[in-house]
C-alpha positions as CSV (number, residue, x, y, z in Angstrom):
1,M,0.0,0.0,0.0
2,S,1.3,3.4,-0.9
3,F,0.0,6.9,-0.2
4,F,-1.6,6.9,-3.7
5,T,-3.2,3.5,-3.5
6,N,-6.9,3.9,-4.5
7,K,-6.6,7.7,-4.5
8,V,-8.5,9.3,-7.4
9,V,-5.9,11.6,-9.2
10,A,-7.2,13.9,-11.9
11,I,-4.4,15.5,-14.0
12,T,-4.8,17.8,-16.9
13,G,-2.5,17.5,-19.9
14,G,-1.5,13.9,-19.1
15,S,-0.9,12.6,-22.7
16,E,2.7,13.7,-22.9
17,G,5.6,15.4,-21.1
18,I,5.5,15.8,-17.3
19,G,1.8,14.9,-17.2
20,K,2.4,11.6,-18.9
21,A,5.5,10.9,-16.6
22,V,3.3,11.5,-13.5
23,I,0.8,9.0,-14.8
24,D,3.6,6.5,-15.5
25,A,4.7,6.9,-11.9
26,L,1.2,6.7,-10.4
27,V,0.2,3.5,-12.2
28,P,2.4,1.1,-10.2
29,L,1.3,2.9,-7.0
30,G,-2.3,1.8,-7.4
31,A,-3.9,5.2,-8.1
32,K,-7.2,5.6,-10.0
33,I,-6.3,8.1,-12.8
34,A,-8.3,10.6,-14.8
35,T,-6.7,12.8,-17.4
36,C,-7.5,15.0,-20.3
37,G,-5.8,16.4,-23.4
38,R,-6.6,17.9,-26.8
39,S,-5.4,14.9,-28.9
40,Y,-7.7,11.9,-29.1
41,D,-4.9,9.9,-30.6
42,K,-2.5,10.5,-27.8
43,L,-5.1,9.7,-25.2
44,Y,-6.0,6.5,-27.1
45,N,-2.4,5.5,-27.1
46,L,-2.2,6.1,-23.4
47,Q,-5.2,3.9,-22.7
48,M,-3.7,1.2,-24.9
49,E,-0.5,1.3,-22.9
50,Y,-2.4,0.8,-19.7
51,T,-5.3,-1.5,-20.6
52,N,-5.5,-3.1,-17.1
53,V,-5.5,0.2,-15.2
54,M,-8.5,2.1,-13.9
55,M,-8.1,5.1,-16.1
56,H,-10.6,7.7,-17.4
57,T,-9.6,9.9,-20.3
58,V,-11.4,12.9,-21.8
59,V,-10.6,14.9,-24.9
60,A,-10.7,18.5,-23.6
61,D,-9.1,21.9,-24.1
62,V,-8.6,23.4,-20.6
63,S,-8.9,26.9,-22.0
64,E,-12.6,26.1,-22.5
65,E,-14.7,26.3,-19.4
66,Q,-17.3,23.7,-20.5
67,D,-14.5,21.2,-21.5
68,C,-13.1,21.5,-17.9
69,R,-16.6,20.9,-16.5
70,K,-17.0,17.8,-18.7
71,F,-13.6,16.4,-17.6
72,I,-14.2,17.0,-13.9
73,E,-17.8,15.9,-13.7
74,S,-17.2,12.8,-15.8
75,T,-14.3,11.9,-13.5
76,I,-16.5,12.2,-10.4
77,D,-19.2,10.2,-12.2
78,T,-16.6,7.5,-13.0
79,F,-14.8,7.2,-9.7
80,G,-17.2,8.8,-7.1
81,G,-14.9,11.8,-6.4
82,I,-11.5,13.3,-6.7
83,D,-8.7,13.1,-4.0
84,I,-5.9,15.0,-5.9
85,L,-6.2,17.5,-8.7
86,I,-3.0,18.2,-10.6
87,N,-3.3,21.3,-12.8
88,N,-0.5,20.4,-15.2
89,A,-1.7,21.4,-18.7
90,G,0.3,24.4,-20.0
91,I,1.7,26.2,-23.0
92,S,4.7,28.5,-23.3
93,M,5.7,31.2,-25.7
94,R,8.9,32.7,-27.1
95,A,8.8,36.3,-28.4
96,L,9.7,39.8,-27.4
97,F,6.8,41.8,-26.0
98,E,7.3,44.5,-28.6
99,D,6.8,41.9,-31.4
100,V,4.1,39.7,-29.9
101,D,0.5,39.6,-31.1
102,L,-1.8,40.1,-28.1
103,S,-3.6,36.9,-28.9
104,V,-0.6,35.1,-27.5
105,F,-1.2,36.6,-24.1
106,R,-4.9,35.6,-24.2
107,K,-4.1,32.0,-25.2
108,V,-1.3,31.5,-22.7
109,M,-3.4,33.0,-19.8
110,D,-6.5,30.9,-20.9
111,V,-4.6,27.7,-20.8
112,N,-2.1,28.2,-17.9
113,F,-4.2,30.2,-15.5
114,M,-7.9,30.0,-16.4
115,G,-7.7,26.3,-17.2
116,S,-6.5,25.7,-13.6
117,V,-9.2,28.0,-12.2
118,Y,-12.0,26.2,-14.2
119,C,-10.9,22.6,-13.2
120,T,-10.3,23.5,-9.6
121,R,-13.7,25.3,-9.2
122,F,-15.6,22.3,-10.6
123,A,-13.6,19.8,-8.5
124,L,-13.7,21.9,-5.3
125,P,-16.8,20.4,-3.6
126,S,-15.4,16.9,-4.0
127,L,-11.9,17.9,-2.9
128,I,-13.4,19.6,0.2
129,S,-15.5,16.5,1.1
130,R,-12.4,14.3,0.8
131,R,-10.0,16.8,2.3
132,G,-8.0,16.5,-0.8
133,V,-5.0,18.1,-2.5
134,I,-4.8,20.8,-5.2
135,V,-1.6,21.0,-7.1
136,G,-0.4,23.7,-9.6
137,I,2.5,22.9,-11.9
138,S,4.2,26.3,-12.0
139,S,7.6,27.4,-13.1
140,I,10.7,29.4,-12.1
141,A,8.9,32.0,-14.4
142,G,6.4,32.3,-11.5
143,Y,9.1,33.7,-9.3
144,R,11.3,35.5,-11.9
145,G,10.0,37.1,-15.0
146,L,11.9,35.7,-18.0
147,P,12.6,37.8,-21.2
148,G,10.9,36.5,-24.3
149,R,8.4,34.6,-22.0
150,S,6.5,37.6,-20.7
151,A,3.0,36.0,-21.2
152,Y,4.2,32.7,-19.7
153,S,5.8,34.5,-16.8
154,A,2.5,36.5,-16.2
155,S,0.5,33.3,-16.3
156,K,2.7,31.5,-13.7
157,F,2.8,34.6,-11.4
158,A,-1.0,34.6,-11.6
159,L,-1.2,30.9,-10.9
160,Q,0.9,31.1,-7.8
161,G,-0.8,34.2,-6.4
162,W,-4.2,32.6,-6.9
163,L,-3.1,29.3,-5.3
164,E,-1.7,31.1,-2.3
165,A,-5.0,32.9,-1.8
166,L,-6.9,29.6,-2.2
167,R,-4.6,27.9,0.2
168,T,-5.4,30.4,2.8
169,E,-9.1,30.2,2.2
170,L,-9.2,26.4,2.5
171,I,-7.1,26.0,5.7
172,D,-10.1,25.4,7.9
173,K,-11.5,22.9,5.4
174,Q,-8.3,20.9,5.5
175,V,-7.7,21.0,1.7
176,H,-4.0,21.2,1.0
177,V,-3.0,23.6,-1.8
178,M,0.5,23.6,-3.2
179,W,2.5,24.4,-6.3
180,V,5.6,22.8,-7.8
181,S,8.2,24.6,-10.0
182,P,10.1,22.1,-12.2
183,G,12.7,24.5,-13.7
184,F,14.0,23.4,-17.1
185,T,12.7,19.9,-17.7
186,A,13.0,17.9,-20.9
187,S,9.5,18.0,-22.5
188,N,7.6,19.1,-25.5
189,I,6.8,22.5,-24.1
190,R,9.5,24.5,-25.9
191,H,8.7,22.8,-29.2
192,A,5.1,23.7,-28.8
193,A,5.8,27.2,-27.5
194,L,4.0,30.0,-29.4
195,N,5.9,32.5,-31.5
196,A,4.9,36.2,-31.9
197,K,2.1,35.3,-34.3
198,S,0.6,32.6,-32.0
199,E,2.0,29.7,-34.0
200,S,4.0,26.8,-32.7
201,H,7.8,27.3,-32.9
202,G,8.3,23.6,-33.6
203,E,11.8,23.6,-32.2
204,T,13.7,24.2,-29.0
205,P,16.6,26.7,-28.6
206,M,18.0,24.7,-25.6
207,D,19.8,21.4,-25.2
208,E,17.1,19.1,-23.8
209,S,19.6,16.3,-23.0
210,K,21.1,18.4,-20.2
211,M,17.8,19.0,-18.4
212,M,16.0,17.0,-15.7
213,T,14.0,14.3,-17.3
214,A,10.2,14.2,-17.1
215,A,10.4,10.9,-15.1
216,E,12.7,12.5,-12.5
217,C,10.4,15.5,-12.3
218,A,7.3,13.3,-11.8
219,Q,8.9,11.4,-8.9
220,L,9.7,14.7,-7.1
221,I,6.2,16.0,-7.7
222,L,4.6,12.9,-6.1
223,Q,7.0,13.0,-3.2
224,A,6.0,16.7,-2.6
225,I,2.3,15.8,-2.7
226,E,2.8,12.9,-0.2
227,K,4.7,15.2,2.1
228,R,2.1,18.0,1.7
229,K,4.7,20.6,0.8
230,R,3.7,24.2,0.5
231,S,5.8,24.9,-2.6
232,V,8.8,23.2,-4.2
233,V,11.4,24.3,-6.6
234,L,12.9,21.2,-8.1
235,T,16.2,22.0,-9.7
236,F,19.4,23.5,-8.2
237,T,19.5,26.2,-10.9
238,G,15.9,27.1,-10.1
239,K,16.6,27.4,-6.4
240,R,19.6,29.5,-7.1
241,T,17.6,31.8,-9.4
242,V,14.8,32.2,-6.9
243,L,17.2,33.1,-4.0
244,M,19.2,35.4,-6.2
245,N,16.1,37.2,-7.4
246,R,14.9,37.7,-3.9
247,F,18.2,39.0,-2.3
248,F,20.1,40.4,-5.3
249,P,17.4,41.5,-7.9
250,S,19.6,43.8,-9.9
251,W,22.3,41.2,-10.3
252,A,19.6,38.7,-11.2
253,D,18.4,41.1,-14.0
254,K,21.9,41.2,-15.5
255,L,22.5,37.5,-15.3
256,T,19.1,36.6,-16.7
257,H,19.7,39.0,-19.6
258,Q,23.1,37.5,-20.3
259,F,21.6,34.0,-20.4
260,F,18.7,34.8,-22.8
261,F,20.4,37.4,-25.1
262,K,23.4,37.3,-27.3
263,S,24.5,40.4,-29.2
264,G,21.3,42.1,-28.3
265,K,19.1,39.3,-29.7
266,L,16.9,36.8,-27.9
267,V,18.5,33.4,-28.4
268,K,16.8,31.2,-25.7
């Protein structure tokens, strides 16, 4: 028996990346899993991979309120409730603010912030009744605004501020609210990141092989949930960035600029 045995875990964006890695880690622990994603094919492949597992999948776009309602309500209908909600679905962007189409901001905020708000609101009565856990998958960009990722940074700052307010509201109801910031993790998020015209970049400017793997990230996320952490920054680089930004903000500005810009151009 593990902490997650027979727990109903609903995770958004579970068909690939960190979300898929979390599911891979949960399966041997005996959890009942519900997930959603925009791709029917990816969700179908996930179910075929785990034919003997109690898993509920829904095609849904978390930026759409009714899709979130469908995912949460069908999960409760299937399993009787939700013990842990992991708001994982997210999208990034890579463009200077002076160049970006404002539709990029709307799309990133709708997915990263409003998607979490929608799913949490619909799941909240069940989570309260079960004294459950609400998790937000955030980012170092939720602590330190990153150049070329202004919309992404805004969405993660919003996510963390909202979760902190929600955590305080729910103390008496014994619902645990937390957020996890993976730092740079090997996944598809940089390939799918939006450009200035709200189109997918289709490539990554960084060496993914040098990053934490999604599987490693998933294990740390589950450990944080089990230990009911308030917030966790997973990588050493991320922890260093957060501390430097807190105590030496001007220096952090300069080092962050050096990292993302070469010869005055955004390169990462």
